[in-house]
Each structure stands twice: as structure tokens, then as C-alpha cells.
C-alpha positions as CSV (number, residue, x, y, z in Angstrom):
1,M,-50.4,-4.1,-19.6
2,T,-48.8,-4.7,-16.5
3,G,-45.0,-4.1,-15.5
4,V,-44.7,-1.0,-17.5
5,S,-44.3,2.7,-16.1
6,G,-46.0,5.5,-17.6
7,D,-42.9,6.3,-19.7
8,G,-42.3,2.8,-20.8
9,T,-39.3,2.0,-18.8
10,Y,-38.6,-1.0,-16.7
11,R,-36.4,-0.6,-13.6
12,G,-34.4,-2.3,-10.9
13,A,-35.6,-5.8,-9.9
14,M,-39.2,-5.5,-11.0
15,L,-41.0,-8.5,-12.4
16,R,-41.6,-8.5,-15.9
17,G,-44.9,-7.7,-17.1
18,S,-46.8,-10.1,-19.4
19,R,-48.5,-8.1,-22.1
20,A,-52.0,-9.2,-22.4
21,R,-53.2,-10.8,-25.5
22,T,-55.6,-9.2,-28.0
23,L,-57.8,-11.4,-29.7
24,V,-59.7,-10.0,-32.6
25,A,-62.5,-12.1,-34.0
26,V,-64.7,-11.1,-36.9
27,S,-67.9,-12.9,-37.3
28,L,-69.3,-12.8,-40.8
29,S,-72.2,-15.2,-41.5
30,G,-71.7,-18.5,-39.5
31,V,-68.9,-20.2,-37.1
32,L,-68.6,-23.4,-39.0
33,V,-65.2,-24.4,-39.8
34,G,-64.7,-24.2,-43.8
35,T,-68.1,-22.3,-44.3
36,L,-67.8,-19.6,-46.8
37,G,-68.1,-16.2,-45.5
38,A,-66.9,-17.1,-42.2
39,G,-63.1,-17.0,-40.7
40,C,-61.0,-15.8,-37.7
41,S,-57.7,-14.2,-37.3
42,L,-55.4,-14.2,-34.3
43,F,-52.5,-11.6,-33.4
44,E,-50.1,-11.7,-30.7
45,S,-48.1,-8.7,-29.3
46,P,-44.0,-8.8,-29.8
47,P,-42.1,-10.2,-26.8
48,E,-40.7,-7.9,-24.4
49,P,-37.1,-7.0,-24.6
50,D,-36.4,-8.0,-21.0
51,D,-35.9,-11.7,-21.3
52,A,-32.9,-11.0,-23.8
53,A,-31.4,-8.3,-21.4
54,R,-31.3,-10.8,-18.7
55,A,-29.8,-13.3,-20.9
56,L,-27.1,-10.9,-21.8
57,A,-26.3,-10.2,-18.2
58,S,-26.3,-14.0,-17.3
59,G,-23.9,-14.7,-20.4
60,L,-21.4,-12.0,-19.3
61,S,-21.4,-13.4,-15.5
62,T,-20.6,-16.8,-16.9
63,G,-18.6,-16.0,-20.2
64,D,-20.9,-17.8,-22.3
65,L,-23.3,-16.0,-24.5
66,G,-24.9,-18.5,-26.5
67,A,-28.2,-17.9,-25.3
68,V,-28.2,-14.3,-26.8
69,T,-29.2,-13.4,-30.3
70,F,-26.8,-10.5,-31.6
71,T,-26.8,-8.0,-34.4
72,G,-23.2,-7.5,-35.6
73,T,-21.8,-10.7,-34.4
74,T,-22.6,-14.2,-33.5
75,P,-23.3,-15.8,-30.4
76,A,-20.1,-17.9,-30.9
77,K,-17.9,-14.9,-31.7
78,A,-19.1,-12.9,-28.8
79,T,-18.5,-15.9,-26.5
80,A,-15.0,-16.2,-27.9
81,F,-14.4,-12.7,-27.3
82,V,-15.6,-12.6,-23.9
83,K,-13.4,-15.6,-22.8
84,A,-10.4,-14.0,-24.3
85,A,-11.2,-10.8,-22.4
86,Y,-11.4,-12.9,-19.1
87,E,-8.4,-15.3,-19.7
88,D,-5.9,-13.4,-17.7
89,L,-8.4,-12.8,-14.8
90,G,-8.3,-16.6,-13.7
91,T,-11.5,-17.6,-12.1
92,L,-12.6,-14.0,-11.5
93,R,-16.0,-13.0,-13.0
94,P,-18.4,-10.2,-12.6
95,Q,-21.9,-10.1,-11.1
96,V,-24.0,-8.6,-13.9
97,S,-27.8,-7.6,-13.4
98,L,-30.3,-5.7,-15.4
99,S,-30.6,-2.4,-13.5
100,E,-32.9,-0.4,-16.2
101,L,-34.7,-1.1,-19.3
102,T,-36.1,1.6,-21.5
103,H,-38.7,0.6,-24.2
104,T,-41.6,2.4,-25.6
105,E,-44.8,0.4,-26.2
106,G,-44.9,-0.5,-29.8
107,S,-41.4,0.3,-30.6
108,D,-38.7,-2.1,-32.2
109,R,-36.0,-0.4,-29.9
110,A,-35.1,-0.6,-26.4
111,T,-31.9,0.1,-24.4
112,A,-30.7,-2.2,-21.5
113,T,-28.7,-0.9,-18.5
114,L,-26.5,-3.5,-17.1
115,F,-24.9,-3.1,-13.7
116,S,-21.5,-5.1,-13.4
117,R,-19.7,-5.9,-10.0
118,W,-16.5,-7.3,-9.8
119,D,-15.2,-8.6,-6.5
120,V,-11.3,-7.9,-7.4
121,S,-10.3,-7.9,-3.7
122,S,-10.9,-8.7,0.0
123,S,-11.6,-5.0,0.7
124,A,-14.9,-3.4,0.8
125,T,-14.4,-1.7,-2.5
126,D,-15.3,-3.5,-5.8
127,W,-15.2,-2.4,-9.2
128,T,-18.4,-1.6,-10.4
129,Y,-19.8,0.2,-13.7
130,E,-22.8,0.4,-15.9
131,T,-23.0,-0.2,-19.7
132,Q,-25.7,0.5,-22.0
133,V,-26.6,-1.7,-24.5
134,G,-29.0,-1.2,-27.9
135,M,-31.5,-3.9,-28.7
136,T,-33.7,-4.3,-31.7
137,L,-36.8,-6.3,-32.4
138,V,-36.0,-8.4,-35.7
139,D,-38.5,-11.2,-36.9
140,G,-40.2,-11.4,-33.3
141,R,-37.0,-11.6,-31.6
142,W,-34.9,-9.1,-29.5
143,Q,-31.2,-8.8,-30.8
144,V,-28.4,-7.2,-28.9
145,S,-26.4,-4.8,-30.5
146,W,-23.0,-6.0,-30.2
147,T,-19.8,-3.8,-29.5
148,P,-16.7,-5.0,-27.2
149,G,-18.1,-2.3,-25.0
150,V,-20.8,-4.6,-23.8
151,V,-18.0,-6.4,-21.7
152,A,-16.5,-3.2,-20.0
153,P,-16.5,0.3,-20.7
154,Q,-15.0,1.6,-24.0
155,L,-13.3,-2.1,-24.4
156,A,-11.9,-2.1,-27.9
157,S,-11.7,-5.3,-30.1
158,D,-8.1,-5.8,-29.9
159,E,-8.0,-5.4,-26.2
160,T,-8.4,-7.8,-23.1
161,L,-8.8,-7.4,-19.4
162,D,-5.9,-7.8,-17.0
163,L,-5.8,-7.4,-13.2
164,A,-2.4,-6.4,-11.5
165,R,-1.7,-6.4,-7.9
166,K,1.1,-4.2,-6.6
167,W,2.5,-4.5,-3.1
168,P,3.8,-1.5,-1.4
169,R,7.4,-1.1,-0.6
170,R,7.9,-3.4,2.6
171,A,8.3,-1.5,5.7
172,D,11.8,-1.3,7.6
173,I,12.7,-2.8,10.8
174,V,14.5,0.0,12.7
175,D,16.5,0.7,15.6
176,P,15.3,2.9,18.6
177,A,16.5,6.0,16.8
178,G,14.7,5.2,13.7
179,A,17.9,4.0,11.4
180,K,16.9,1.3,9.0
181,L,18.4,-2.1,10.2
182,M,16.4,-4.1,7.8
183,T,15.5,-2.6,4.5
184,E,15.4,-2.7,0.8
185,R,19.3,-2.9,-0.6
186,E,20.7,-3.2,-3.9
187,V,21.8,-6.4,-5.0
188,A,23.2,-8.0,-8.4
189,T,22.4,-11.3,-9.8
190,V,25.2,-12.6,-11.7
191,G,24.5,-15.5,-14.4
192,I,24.6,-16.6,-18.1
193,D,22.2,-15.5,-20.5
194,K,21.8,-18.2,-23.1
195,T,20.2,-16.1,-25.7
196,Q,24.1,-14.6,-26.0
197,V,25.9,-18.0,-26.0
198,A,25.0,-21.5,-26.6
199,G,26.7,-25.2,-26.7
200,A,30.2,-25.9,-25.6
201,E,30.8,-21.9,-25.4
202,A,28.1,-21.7,-22.7
203,T,29.4,-24.5,-20.6
204,A,32.9,-22.8,-20.9
205,S,31.5,-19.5,-19.9
206,A,29.7,-21.3,-17.0
207,K,32.9,-22.5,-15.5
208,R,34.7,-19.2,-16.1
209,L,31.9,-17.3,-14.3
210,A,31.6,-19.9,-11.5
211,A,35.5,-19.2,-10.6
212,L,34.9,-15.7,-10.5
213,I,31.8,-15.9,-8.3
214,D,33.1,-18.5,-6.2
215,I,30.5,-21.1,-7.0
216,D,31.1,-24.8,-7.9
217,P,32.2,-24.8,-11.6
218,T,30.9,-28.1,-12.4
219,R,27.6,-27.9,-10.9
220,F,26.9,-24.4,-12.2
221,A,28.0,-25.7,-15.9
222,A,25.5,-28.7,-15.8
223,K,22.7,-26.3,-14.5
224,V,23.4,-23.9,-17.7
225,E,23.7,-27.0,-20.1
226,A,20.2,-28.3,-18.8
227,A,18.5,-24.8,-19.4
228,G,16.5,-23.8,-22.3
229,S,18.3,-21.7,-25.2
230,K,16.5,-18.6,-24.0
231,A,17.1,-19.0,-20.2
232,F,19.0,-16.7,-17.9
233,V,20.6,-19.1,-15.6
234,E,21.3,-17.5,-12.1
235,G,24.8,-18.2,-10.3
236,V,24.7,-16.4,-7.4
237,T,22.8,-13.1,-6.0
238,L,25.4,-10.6,-4.3
239,R,25.0,-7.4,-2.5
240,A,25.9,-4.6,-4.8
241,T,28.7,-3.7,-2.1
242,D,30.0,-7.5,-2.0
243,P,33.9,-7.8,-2.9
244,I,33.3,-9.9,-5.9
245,I,31.1,-7.1,-7.3
246,E,33.5,-4.6,-6.8
247,Q,36.9,-6.4,-7.2
248,R,35.8,-8.7,-10.1
249,G,33.3,-6.9,-11.9
250,A,35.1,-6.2,-14.8
251,A,36.3,-9.4,-15.4
252,I,32.9,-10.9,-15.0
253,E,31.8,-8.6,-17.9
254,Q,34.6,-10.2,-20.0
255,V,33.0,-13.6,-19.8
256,E,30.8,-14.3,-22.9
257,G,27.3,-14.4,-22.1
258,A,27.6,-13.4,-18.4
259,L,24.9,-11.1,-17.4
260,T,24.6,-8.9,-14.0
261,V,21.0,-8.0,-13.3
262,P,20.5,-5.3,-10.7
263,S,17.5,-5.3,-8.3
264,M,16.5,-4.6,-4.6
265,Q,16.2,-6.9,-2.0
266,V,15.1,-6.6,1.7
267,L,18.2,-7.4,3.7
268,G,20.1,-6.6,7.1
269,P,23.2,-4.7,7.3
270,S,25.4,-7.7,6.6
271,R,24.7,-11.1,5.9
272,T,25.3,-12.1,9.5
273,W,24.0,-8.9,11.4
274,A,21.5,-10.3,13.8
275,A,20.5,-12.6,11.2
276,P,18.5,-15.2,13.2
277,I,16.7,-12.6,15.0
278,L,15.6,-10.0,11.9
279,G,15.0,-13.0,9.7
280,A,15.0,-13.1,6.0
281,V,12.5,-12.1,3.2
282,G,11.7,-14.5,0.0
283,E,8.9,-15.9,-2.2
284,A,5.9,-17.2,-0.8
285,T,5.8,-21.2,-0.7
286,A,2.8,-23.2,-1.7
287,E,2.0,-23.9,2.0
288,Q,2.1,-20.1,2.8
289,I,-0.1,-19.2,-0.2
290,K,-2.7,-21.9,1.0
291,A,-2.5,-20.8,4.5
292,S,-3.1,-17.1,3.5
293,K,-6.7,-17.8,2.2
294,D,-6.2,-16.1,-1.1
295,T,-4.3,-13.1,0.5
296,L,-1.1,-14.2,-1.0
297,E,-0.4,-15.5,-4.8
298,A,2.7,-17.0,-6.5
299,G,5.4,-14.5,-6.6
300,D,4.7,-12.6,-3.7
301,T,7.2,-11.8,-1.1
302,V,6.8,-12.6,2.6
303,G,8.9,-13.2,5.8
304,K,10.5,-16.5,6.2
305,N,11.8,-16.7,9.5
306,G,12.6,-14.5,12.6
307,L,10.8,-10.8,13.0
308,Q,10.2,-10.7,9.4
309,Y,8.1,-13.9,9.6
310,R,6.6,-12.9,13.3
311,Y,5.6,-9.7,12.0
312,D,4.9,-10.2,8.3
313,K,1.5,-8.8,8.1
314,Q,2.4,-5.5,9.7
315,L,5.6,-5.2,7.3
316,R,4.0,-6.1,4.0
317,G,0.9,-4.1,4.3
318,T,-2.2,-4.9,1.7
319,P,-1.2,-4.7,-2.1
320,G,-3.2,-2.5,-4.3
321,L,-4.6,-3.6,-7.8
322,A,-5.4,-2.0,-11.2
323,V,-7.7,-3.5,-13.9
324,H,-6.3,-2.9,-17.2
325,A,-7.7,-2.8,-20.6
326,V,-4.5,-4.3,-22.7
327,K,-4.1,-3.9,-26.1
328,R,-2.5,-7.1,-27.7
329,G,-0.5,-7.8,-30.9
330,A,-0.9,-10.6,-33.0
331,D,1.3,-12.5,-31.2
332,G,-0.7,-12.1,-27.9
333,S,2.1,-9.6,-26.3
334,A,1.0,-6.4,-24.7
335,L,1.4,-3.3,-26.5
336,D,-0.4,-0.8,-24.4
337,K,-2.3,-0.7,-21.2
338,R,-5.3,1.6,-20.3
339,E,-6.3,1.8,-16.6
340,L,-10.1,1.1,-16.0
341,F,-10.1,0.7,-12.2
342,A,-7.4,1.2,-9.3
343,E,-7.3,0.3,-5.7
344,L,-4.5,2.0,-3.6
345,S,-2.2,-0.3,-1.5
346,T,-1.9,0.1,2.2
347,E,1.5,0.9,3.3
348,G,3.0,-1.5,5.9
349,Q,4.3,-0.2,9.4
350,P,8.1,-0.2,10.4
351,L,8.8,-2.5,13.3
352,T,11.2,-1.0,15.9
353,V,13.4,-3.3,17.9
354,T,15.5,-2.5,20.8
355,L,18.9,-3.6,19.2
356,D,21.6,-1.1,19.8
357,P,23.5,-1.2,16.2
358,K,27.0,-0.5,17.9
359,A,26.3,-3.1,20.8
360,Q,25.3,-5.7,18.3
361,S,28.2,-5.0,15.8
362,A,30.7,-5.2,18.9
363,A,29.1,-8.6,19.9
364,E,29.2,-10.1,16.7
365,A,32.9,-9.0,16.3
366,A,33.5,-10.7,19.7
367,L,32.5,-14.3,18.3
368,A,33.4,-13.8,14.4
369,Q,36.5,-16.2,15.0
370,Q,34.5,-18.7,16.6
371,T,34.2,-21.3,13.8
372,R,34.8,-24.6,15.7
373,Y,32.0,-24.6,18.1
374,P,28.7,-22.8,18.3
375,T,28.9,-19.8,20.5
376,A,26.6,-16.9,21.7
377,L,26.5,-13.6,23.6
378,V,23.6,-11.8,24.6
379,A,23.5,-8.0,26.3
380,V,20.5,-6.9,28.2
381,R,19.7,-3.4,29.4
382,V,19.2,-3.8,33.3
383,S,17.0,-0.8,33.8
384,T,14.5,-1.9,31.0
385,G,15.1,-5.4,30.0
386,E,15.7,-4.2,26.6
387,I,17.9,-6.8,24.5
388,L,20.7,-4.4,23.2
389,A,22.5,-7.1,21.4
390,A,22.0,-11.1,20.6
391,A,24.8,-12.6,18.3
392,V,26.0,-16.0,17.4
393,G,29.2,-17.2,16.0
394,P,29.8,-18.5,12.6
395,A,29.6,-22.1,14.2
396,A,26.0,-21.6,15.1
397,N,25.1,-21.4,11.3
398,G,22.5,-18.7,11.8
399,S,20.6,-20.7,14.6
400,T,18.5,-18.9,17.3
401,L,21.1,-20.1,20.0
402,A,21.3,-16.9,21.6
403,L,17.6,-16.1,22.3
404,A,16.1,-19.5,22.1
405,G,18.7,-21.9,23.0
406,K,18.2,-24.7,25.6
407,Q,21.4,-25.8,27.2
408,A,22.3,-26.8,30.7
409,P,23.5,-23.3,32.6
410,G,25.7,-25.1,34.7
411,S,27.1,-23.2,37.8
412,T,25.7,-20.1,36.6
413,F,22.3,-21.4,37.9
414,K,24.0,-21.2,41.5
415,I,22.7,-17.6,41.4
416,V,19.1,-19.1,41.6
417,S,20.2,-22.0,44.0
418,S,21.6,-19.0,46.0
419,L,18.2,-17.1,46.0
420,A,16.3,-20.3,47.0
421,N,18.8,-20.4,50.0
422,V,18.3,-16.9,50.9
423,R,14.5,-17.6,51.1
424,K,15.4,-20.4,53.7
425,G,17.2,-17.9,55.9
426,A,20.7,-17.9,54.4
427,T,22.7,-14.7,53.9
428,A,26.1,-14.1,52.2
429,D,28.1,-15.2,55.1
430,T,25.9,-18.2,56.0
431,K,28.3,-21.2,56.2
432,L,27.7,-24.2,53.8
433,P,29.7,-27.4,53.9
434,C,31.8,-27.7,50.9
435,T,33.3,-31.1,50.8
436,E,35.2,-32.8,48.1
437,S,32.2,-35.1,47.2
438,L,28.8,-35.7,48.2
439,N,26.8,-38.9,47.7
440,V,23.0,-38.4,47.0
441,N,21.0,-41.5,46.6
442,G,23.9,-43.5,45.0
443,R,24.9,-40.5,42.9
444,R,28.3,-39.1,43.8
445,F,28.8,-35.4,43.1
446,S,32.1,-33.7,43.2
447,N,33.8,-30.3,42.4
448,Y,35.7,-29.5,39.3
449,T,39.3,-30.9,39.2
450,N,41.3,-27.9,40.1
451,Y,38.9,-26.7,42.9
452,P,41.3,-24.9,45.8
453,Q,41.7,-27.2,48.8
454,D,41.7,-24.1,51.1
455,K,38.2,-23.3,50.1
456,L,37.0,-26.7,51.3
457,G,35.1,-27.0,54.8
458,D,32.2,-24.8,56.0
459,I,32.5,-21.8,53.9
460,P,30.2,-18.7,53.8
461,M,27.8,-18.8,50.7
462,R,29.5,-15.8,49.0
463,T,32.8,-17.9,48.8
464,A,31.1,-20.9,47.7
465,L,29.5,-18.9,44.8
466,A,32.9,-17.1,44.2
467,Y,34.9,-20.5,43.8
468,S,31.9,-22.5,42.7
469,C,31.5,-25.3,45.0
470,N,29.4,-27.9,43.9
471,T,28.8,-29.8,46.7
472,A,28.1,-26.6,48.9
473,F,24.9,-25.9,47.0
474,I,24.1,-29.5,46.6
475,S,24.3,-30.1,50.5
476,Q,21.1,-28.1,50.8
477,Y,19.0,-30.5,48.6
478,E,17.0,-31.8,51.7
479,K,16.1,-28.2,52.8
480,V,15.5,-26.5,49.6
481,S,12.8,-28.2,47.6
482,Q,12.6,-28.6,44.0
483,D,9.5,-26.3,44.0
484,D,11.6,-23.8,45.9
485,L,14.3,-23.8,42.9
486,V,11.3,-23.4,40.6
487,S,10.0,-20.4,42.5
488,A,13.4,-18.9,43.0
489,A,14.4,-19.4,39.0
490,Q,11.0,-17.9,38.2
491,S,11.6,-14.8,40.4
492,L,14.9,-14.1,38.4
493,G,12.9,-14.2,35.2
494,M,13.9,-17.9,34.4
495,G,11.7,-20.9,33.5
496,E,8.1,-19.6,32.7
497,K,6.7,-20.4,29.3
498,L,5.6,-17.0,28.4
499,D,4.1,-15.7,25.1
500,L,7.4,-13.8,23.8
501,P,6.8,-11.3,21.0
502,F,9.9,-13.0,19.3
503,T,11.5,-16.3,19.0
504,G,13.2,-17.0,22.4
505,S,13.2,-19.2,25.4
506,L,13.1,-18.2,29.2
507,G,14.5,-21.6,30.2
508,S,13.0,-24.5,32.0
509,V,13.3,-25.8,35.5
510,P,11.1,-28.6,35.7
511,T,9.4,-30.2,39.0
512,T,10.6,-33.6,40.0
513,D,10.3,-36.0,42.7
514,D,13.9,-37.7,41.8
515,E,16.3,-36.9,44.6
516,V,19.5,-37.2,42.2
517,E,17.8,-34.9,39.4
518,H,17.0,-32.5,42.5
519,A,20.5,-32.6,43.4
520,A,21.7,-31.9,40.0
521,A,19.2,-29.0,39.5
522,F,21.5,-26.9,42.1
523,I,24.2,-26.9,39.8
524,G,22.4,-26.2,36.7
525,Q,22.3,-29.7,35.4
526,G,19.9,-32.5,35.3
527,R,16.9,-31.2,33.3
528,V,17.6,-27.4,33.9
529,E,18.0,-25.4,30.5
530,A,18.5,-21.8,29.8
531,S,19.2,-19.8,26.9
532,P,21.8,-16.9,26.9
533,L,19.2,-14.4,27.1
534,T,17.8,-16.4,30.2
535,M,21.1,-16.0,31.8
536,A,21.5,-12.5,31.0
537,L,17.8,-12.0,32.2
538,V,18.9,-13.6,35.7
539,V,21.9,-11.2,36.2
540,A,19.8,-8.2,35.3
541,S,17.2,-9.1,37.9
542,V,19.7,-9.4,40.6
543,M,21.5,-6.0,39.5
544,K,17.9,-4.1,39.4
545,G,16.5,-5.8,42.4
546,Q,13.4,-6.9,40.7
547,T,12.1,-9.4,38.0
548,V,13.3,-8.1,34.8
549,R,11.4,-9.1,31.5
550,P,12.9,-9.0,28.1
551,Q,12.0,-6.5,25.5
552,L,13.0,-6.6,21.8
553,V,10.0,-5.2,19.9
554,A,8.9,-1.8,20.7
555,G,5.1,-1.6,21.6
556,A,4.7,-5.0,22.4
557,P,2.3,-6.0,25.3
558,A,4.1,-6.3,29.0
559,L,4.8,-9.7,30.2
560,P,3.0,-10.6,33.3
561,K,5.1,-10.8,36.7
562,P,6.1,-13.9,38.2
563,A,3.8,-15.4,41.0
564,T,6.7,-14.4,43.4
565,P,8.4,-11.4,42.2
566,L,12.1,-10.9,43.3
567,D,12.3,-8.7,46.5
568,P,15.0,-5.9,46.5
569,T,16.6,-7.0,49.9
570,E,16.8,-10.8,48.5
571,A,18.4,-9.2,45.3
572,G,21.2,-7.2,47.6
573,V,22.3,-10.6,49.0
574,L,22.9,-11.9,45.8
575,R,24.8,-9.2,44.7
576,Q,27.0,-9.4,47.7
577,A,28.0,-13.0,46.5
578,M,28.2,-12.1,42.7
579,R,30.5,-9.3,43.7
580,A,32.6,-11.8,45.2
581,V,32.9,-13.7,42.0
582,V,34.7,-10.8,40.6
583,D,36.7,-9.8,43.7
584,E,38.3,-12.9,44.5
585,G,36.9,-15.8,42.3
586,S,36.6,-16.9,38.7
587,G,35.3,-13.4,37.5
588,A,38.5,-11.8,38.5
589,V,39.5,-11.8,34.6
590,L,36.5,-9.0,34.2
591,K,37.4,-6.6,36.9
592,P,39.8,-4.4,35.0
593,L,36.9,-3.9,32.6
594,G,34.7,-2.3,35.4
595,V,32.5,-5.6,35.6
596,E,31.0,-5.4,39.1
597,Y,29.1,-8.9,39.5
598,A,29.8,-12.1,37.4
599,K,29.4,-16.1,37.7
600,T,31.2,-18.5,35.3
601,G,29.6,-22.1,34.7
602,T,30.3,-25.5,33.3
603,A,27.9,-28.3,32.2
604,E,28.6,-31.6,31.3
605,F,27.0,-33.4,28.2
606,G,27.5,-36.0,25.8
607,T,28.7,-39.6,26.3
608,K,32.5,-39.0,26.1
609,S,34.7,-40.0,29.0
610,P,35.5,-37.4,30.5
611,P,32.7,-36.0,29.0
612,D,32.4,-32.5,27.0
613,T,31.4,-29.3,28.9
614,H,29.3,-26.3,27.9
615,V,31.1,-23.1,29.4
616,W,29.3,-19.9,30.4
617,M,30.3,-16.4,31.7
618,V,27.7,-14.0,33.1
619,A,28.5,-10.5,33.9
620,G,26.9,-7.2,35.1
621,R,28.3,-3.7,34.8
622,G,26.6,-0.4,35.1
623,D,23.3,-0.7,33.2
624,I,24.1,-3.8,31.3
625,A,23.8,-7.5,32.0
626,I,25.7,-10.2,29.8
627,A,25.6,-13.6,29.2
628,A,28.4,-15.5,27.1
629,Y,28.0,-19.1,25.9
630,N,30.5,-21.8,24.3
631,E,29.3,-25.2,23.4
632,V,32.5,-26.8,24.3
633,G,35.3,-25.6,26.4
634,D,37.3,-26.2,29.5
635,N,36.0,-23.5,32.0
636,G,34.0,-20.2,31.8
637,V,37.0,-18.0,32.3
638,T,39.0,-19.4,29.2
639,G,36.0,-20.4,27.1
640,A,33.5,-17.7,27.4
641,A,35.0,-14.8,29.3
642,P,37.1,-13.6,26.3
643,F,34.0,-12.8,24.4
644,I,32.5,-10.6,27.2
645,V,36.1,-8.9,27.4
646,S,36.0,-8.3,23.4
647,F,32.5,-6.9,23.7
648,L,33.1,-4.5,26.3
649,K,36.1,-3.3,24.9
650,A,34.6,-2.5,21.4
651,Y,31.4,-1.4,23.1
652,D,33.5,1.2,25.1
653,L,34.9,2.9,22.0
654,R,31.4,4.3,21.3
């Protein structure tokens, strides 16, 4: 005999031995067929049990046990049980192999040991187990002794398998002191429970409830009418601290069928607080699930935008899971669960951002009443580049305007033009020709309407910056090239396309061979673009005396230096000129608040005649650089400076 060990045990992946056939021939008196006294008898050894054991392993892997003969059940019933046991596992199936077969030669009994491996997750850990199955030789065929435990250890006849994933609690976004900015907060979902009210009463209740929770009564009533008889129809989800809950909770409870369901959601300090930066969390879309390559499933929570999206993997961690044996009732409902296997989740890691809660709140308050036009304010720590605050007003509709806006910076760009002049030999006292108008290749440039007449003529560059003389800077268009402007902008932290660790823009100063476009660039128009963040970095670079890069996410890789870093001596000249803006020019309104450096800006846009203007104000005080923007205004003094005044007053109350 081959393929059998000394103790009659088959092991591992050995080849099945084939028993030699024994032929016993008894010769009597002759070999002629049909002759009396002559005959033969042929006996074959019984089949080996390993074929049946391997058929069982294969059937458990596929969920089809039709090729297996059983004792105690039929192949059809065994297959039905396995399919029911696997139903809640989707397409997940085990890899089952024969690891050991114990059989004594000549015995009609055998024991098969099966090894099962379930690849339940993307981790290296699998759910594995061994099961021992009895086998009996009956009428020349090996039959498997059926029990539900053949499928999984100790599985009962009224149990099925269930795989449950569980994500860890999403990690928080925190401030530099570790205080939670975005974390799980209690919410309440208010709606109509149609198991408690139906028909016309449900419609009436929906309208009453809608009025209490400030949603459209007609639309909500229609939504309730269209829902099934057992549905809970959500009206709105509110923070537990929302005035609607606190002030109208008792009235809501009096509405027949109204139901308030408490839960937890990842939210920021308020609905608007740094919302475009922090982002939001919600249920994964079909596109996100597909892109995740089986990491995500329907119902999983992910970051939808902002930092929650950018750092989603870090914040959500990895899910744990558990395989249960689930006891089912007659109606299929789960009555009890027994854990068969568990894999622990991996906690997400908190994300630390540089936002100063008090500065951010001050910035939000400064813009809170700006409901007509989009507005923004950004504050940067000069010494580090840390973004302390980045807020948008209500009319910005939660856009990324503060950090990623792309608007013409107008005369605030004259800080860059001043640096380009310095690199051509100018100082704060170098005279520039400030004329009422200037023609460049057929395009007439002029100063703003109320430009002071006594500041015309050859004036120092500091005066040209203080009073924002357009023609003085444009007059240098033949001496200072567009490449010079591009280089100067980059030295002040503007215009490079860097891989920022957040949604943001450092602006753009395109190269051009067009003389008119080049001339317009001197005063921050043409195709020059900037965000409030950009202009805050320009001011910070001047104040520090070296190029300042933005920081928002702690631990993010350092951004590269520009090809031509800012020289401290150059920055000193710029500080002289920007100080003149505060001492004698348009920045005087900020001087009482201790502002040392400033610049206003306006930039025409649109097709109106006269055109609308974006308005800016940038300022520096101590270790803070600030940029304020208003999409439409008359000038920076009236349209943007008030935001900085409000911000600094509130921030000084710390």
C-alpha cells in the first residue's frame, strides 16, 4: 500500500495513495469458461476516504455540497444550510483544505481535519480554524457525518454567520494647545415617525413641526406623505445646543408623531467657525467607495472637504471587525450573537492645526454682518508663518475665499512692485514721476478719482506707496521687466505653485510679452491674482525680512524656499515705505491700534461703467500680518479696513 503512514494517517498536502488491488484466483480443474469445477472470484479493496474529505472542503469553499454524501442529512439540505450561513457575508468565502486524515486500514471509520481560512480584511490577519469531521464507509461510499459545526466551530442549526465592521471614533482636529476644534458633538434629528401618525394627521403634524424647526412646511409635508407607513421622516438635524432645541423642545414634543433622535456627529465649534478650512464629515458616496478599493463600504463616514477630506485616512484610522454566529428567530431577526473572531480597530491620529481659537473667533465676528458681498480676513504669525485666523463672511457661502481666493490684489501689489524697484537700485527716497495719467501702447492709466493734487510730480517711492500713485509705479515698466516682478513676488511668498498641505493659493503673477498687461501688473491688475492668505504672507515677509511660508498643519513638510529669497536689507526699504502708509497715507485709520505697516488696494473688475472694484487692506503689527478683502467696495479704507479694526479690537481683549 502507498500513501499511508505507519499509523494509518494521511497528512498535509500528500498525494493520495492508491491501494493495490488483490486478485485471488482459485484454479480447480480447468480454465474453460462454463466448465464444471472451474471458476474465479474478484475482490477490490474499499475506496480511500480522502476523496470524500476533499469534496467536502471544496464544497465548503464554494457553498455547494452537492458532491458530498452525508449521514444525517442530504446534500441539498446541507447546501441550503451553508448558503444561509454565508448569506450575510456577501461574496466572502473561505479557503478550505484537508490538513489531516486519520484512518486505520480496514476500518470503516475515518476523521478528516479541515483547515479554513477567511480573508476578512485587508490586514495580514485572517480568521482561521480547524474542524474535525467524522466519516463512515457505507455500501462502498464514504459518508460525512453532518453537523452545523462542519461549517464553523460550534455553529448551531439556528445560527448563521455575520461579519460586522466597526470604525474607531474619528480622531479630532485640535488647536496648538490640544483643545478640540472638530470633534464628536451631540446632535438631535427631528422628524415625523409615521408609525405613530398617519394620513391627514401625519400631513398636519408635518406642517406644524416644520414651522417649529424653520423648514418649508409644504415640502416637508409632501415628503412625509410620500414616505412609507413605518418610516421616520427627517426634518432637520440640529446641534443639541441649537436655540430651536433649547427654546422649542417642549412645543416639538406636543406635535403628534414628532420624534427627536439624539446622536453624535463630528462638528466644529459652530456652523461657520473655520468651516471652509476644517471641512465636513458625512456618508461616503458611491464614487468614494469605488475609489477606496474596498476600504470603504456603504454607510461609512468620511471627510467630505477641507482638512477632513485631505487628512481623512489619518483621522478615520482603520476599522476593526468581528465574525459572529447569529441566532435567528423564525422571522429571520437576530436574537443573539456569539463572537467567533475579532480584529481590533486602529485609532486615527489627531490633526493639529495652527488656528488660534480667539483669533479665529475675532475674525469671524469682524465679518459676521457682511451679508451683501463676499469678504475674508486672514491673520498670519510673522515669525513662523502660522495661520492664526482665516475667516469668510456670510455672503461668501462657506467658500475657500480666505486661503484659496484668486482675485486681483490691486494696489496692495505695489509692495511687490516696490521690491522690484529696489532691486533696480531704488530706495524709499528715490523719486518716481507721479503724473495724472500715463499712456502705455495706447492704453491710458490714471490715478484714482480723489488722488491729492499736491502729491503729483516727482515724489519719493515711500510717498508713491503711501498715497498709492498708479502712474509712479507704472512709469517703471520699461526699466523693470515682467520677470523682475515675478521674481520679486516669489521672494515675498507670492506666485509659486507649491504643494500646500491644505486647500490654498499663493497667487499668480504670469509672465507676459504684452506691454499693456505688464504695465497693469505693476498695480496688481491684468492677470495678477492673490488670495487674502497671499497678501498676508507678503506683509509677513516684509516684516520678518525673509520669505515667509504658510503653516496650517503641524508637522507638515517644510515648503521650499524661493529661487531668490528676500534679502533683509531689501525688506528694510519696504518697511520704510509701508510705515509711510500708516504715518501719512491711507493706513492712518489703523495707527491708533498700533499698526506699523499697511497698504490699501482697489482692483477694477466686471463690465459696468464705471466698473466695480475689489477692495483690500493689509496691515502689520507686532508679530501679526493681516489681510482683509471685500469683493465690492469704494476703497480699502472704508471697505476693508473696518474688518481689521474690529479684528484687532476683539483680539486685544484676550
